[in-house]
C-alpha positions as CSV (number, residue, x, y, z in Angstrom):
1,X,-31.6,50.3,-91.4
2,X,-32.3,52.9,-88.7
3,X,-34.1,50.3,-86.6
4,X,-31.1,47.9,-86.8
5,X,-28.8,50.8,-85.8
6,X,-31.0,51.6,-82.8
7,X,-30.9,47.9,-81.8
8,X,-27.1,47.9,-82.1
9,X,-26.9,51.1,-80.1
10,X,-29.1,49.4,-77.4
11,X,-26.9,46.3,-77.6
12,X,-23.8,48.5,-77.1
13,X,-25.3,50.1,-74.0
14,X,-26.2,46.7,-72.6
15,X,-22.7,45.3,-73.2
16,X,-21.2,48.4,-71.6
17,X,-23.5,48.0,-68.6
18,X,-22.3,44.4,-68.2
19,X,-18.7,45.5,-68.4
20,X,-19.3,48.1,-65.7
21,X,-21.0,45.5,-63.5
22,X,-18.1,43.0,-63.9
23,X,-15.7,45.7,-62.9
24,X,-17.8,46.7,-59.9
25,X,-18.0,43.0,-58.8
26,X,-14.2,42.8,-59.0
27,X,-13.8,45.9,-56.9
28,X,-16.3,44.7,-54.2
29,X,-14.6,41.3,-54.1
30,X,-11.3,42.9,-53.3
31,X,-12.9,44.9,-50.5
32,X,-14.6,41.9,-49.0
33,X,-11.3,39.9,-49.1
34,X,-9.5,42.5,-47.1
35,X,-12.4,42.9,-44.7
36,X,-12.8,39.2,-44.0
37,X,-9.1,38.7,-43.4
38,X,-9.1,41.7,-41.1
39,X,-12.0,40.2,-39.2
40,X,-10.2,36.9,-38.8
41,X,-7.1,38.8,-37.5
42,X,-9.3,40.7,-35.0
43,X,-10.7,37.5,-33.7
44,X,-7.1,36.2,-33.5
45,X,-6.2,39.1,-31.3
46,X,-9.0,38.3,-28.8
47,X,-8.5,34.5,-28.7
48,X,-6.1,32.8,-26.4
49,X,-6.3,29.3,-28.1
50,X,-6.3,27.8,-31.6
51,X,-4.4,30.8,-33.0
52,X,-2.7,28.7,-35.6
53,X,-6.1,27.3,-36.8
54,X,-7.6,30.8,-37.1
55,X,-4.5,32.0,-39.0
56,X,-5.0,29.2,-41.5
57,X,-8.7,30.1,-41.7
58,X,-7.7,33.6,-42.7
59,X,-6.2,32.2,-45.8
60,X,-9.6,31.0,-47.1
61,X,-11.2,34.3,-47.9
62,X,-8.0,35.5,-49.5
63,X,-7.8,32.5,-51.8
64,X,-11.5,32.3,-52.5
65,X,-11.8,36.0,-53.4
66,X,-8.6,35.8,-55.4
67,X,-10.3,33.2,-57.7
68,X,-13.5,35.3,-57.9
69,X,-11.6,38.4,-58.8
70,X,-9.8,36.6,-61.6
71,X,-13.1,35.2,-62.9
72,X,-14.8,38.6,-63.0
73,X,-11.8,40.2,-64.7
74,X,-11.8,37.5,-67.4
75,X,-15.5,38.0,-67.9
76,X,-15.0,41.8,-68.1
77,X,-12.4,41.2,-70.8
78,X,-14.7,38.9,-72.8
79,X,-17.5,41.4,-72.7
80,X,-15.1,44.1,-73.8
81,X,-14.3,42.0,-76.9
82,X,-18.1,41.7,-77.5
83,X,-18.4,45.5,-77.1
84,X,-15.6,46.1,-79.7
85,X,-17.3,43.7,-82.1
86,X,-20.7,45.4,-81.8
87,X,-19.1,48.8,-82.2
88,X,-17.2,47.7,-85.2
89,X,-20.4,46.3,-86.8
90,X,-22.2,49.6,-86.1
91,X,-19.4,51.7,-87.6
92,X,-18.3,49.5,-90.5
93,X,-21.7,48.1,-91.4
94,X,-21.8,45.0,-93.5
95,X,-18.0,44.8,-93.9
96,X,-17.5,43.9,-90.2
97,X,-18.3,40.4,-88.9
98,X,-21.9,40.1,-87.9
99,X,-22.9,40.2,-84.3
100,X,-26.6,39.5,-83.8
101,X,-28.3,42.5,-82.2
102,X,-28.8,42.1,-78.4
103,X,-26.9,38.8,-78.3
104,X,-24.7,38.6,-75.2
105,X,-22.8,35.4,-75.8
106,X,-19.0,35.7,-75.5
107,X,-17.9,32.1,-76.2
108,X,-16.4,33.1,-79.6
109,X,-13.9,35.4,-77.8
110,X,-12.5,32.8,-75.3
111,X,-9.4,32.4,-77.5
112,X,-8.8,36.1,-77.7
113,X,-8.4,36.9,-74.0
114,X,-6.0,35.3,-71.5
115,X,-7.5,32.2,-69.8
116,X,-8.6,31.9,-66.2
117,X,-5.3,30.6,-64.9
118,X,-3.3,33.2,-66.6
119,X,-5.6,35.9,-65.4
120,X,-5.2,34.5,-61.9
121,X,-1.5,35.3,-61.8
122,X,-1.6,38.8,-63.4
123,X,0.0,41.4,-61.2
124,X,-3.1,43.5,-60.5
125,X,-5.2,40.4,-59.6
126,X,-2.4,38.9,-57.6
127,X,-1.4,42.0,-55.6
128,X,-4.0,42.1,-52.8
129,X,-4.4,38.3,-52.2
130,X,-0.6,37.8,-52.3
131,X,-0.2,40.6,-49.7
132,X,-2.9,39.0,-47.5
133,X,-1.4,35.5,-47.9
134,X,2.1,36.7,-47.0
135,X,0.8,38.7,-44.0
136,X,-1.2,35.6,-42.8
137,X,1.7,33.2,-43.2
138,X,4.0,35.7,-41.5
139,X,1.6,36.0,-38.6
140,X,1.3,32.2,-38.4
141,X,5.1,31.8,-38.3
142,X,5.3,34.4,-35.6
143,X,3.0,32.3,-33.4
144,X,5.8,29.7,-33.0
């Protein structure tokens, strides 16, 4: 029994490390989004032609990284469900649903967390890309 508990504790640590990694990815993606859009606007300031095209190009990183941020947030939520299941099994023992030690599959939790499209429009995922998109579109309209 002690060996199984040690495996479950190791499993809990692995899942927690995965959750932390997903959270870090999301944070880095937000930073890259702002950085790349800023770079495009810097180029816009130094160019005398094709300003409208460059303004539209600035939308690409905002939209792409918006999608990636939602993906990593959803993955983080799925792994949090796995973490809760492993912890419940460790605390409650045989009464809790079985989670095989060191298994990292999260497919059984897909119905328990909001889907990708719903995650995409949550306020904290939408805030930065929406701001970047509004600024980019505003700048494009000012070019007229």
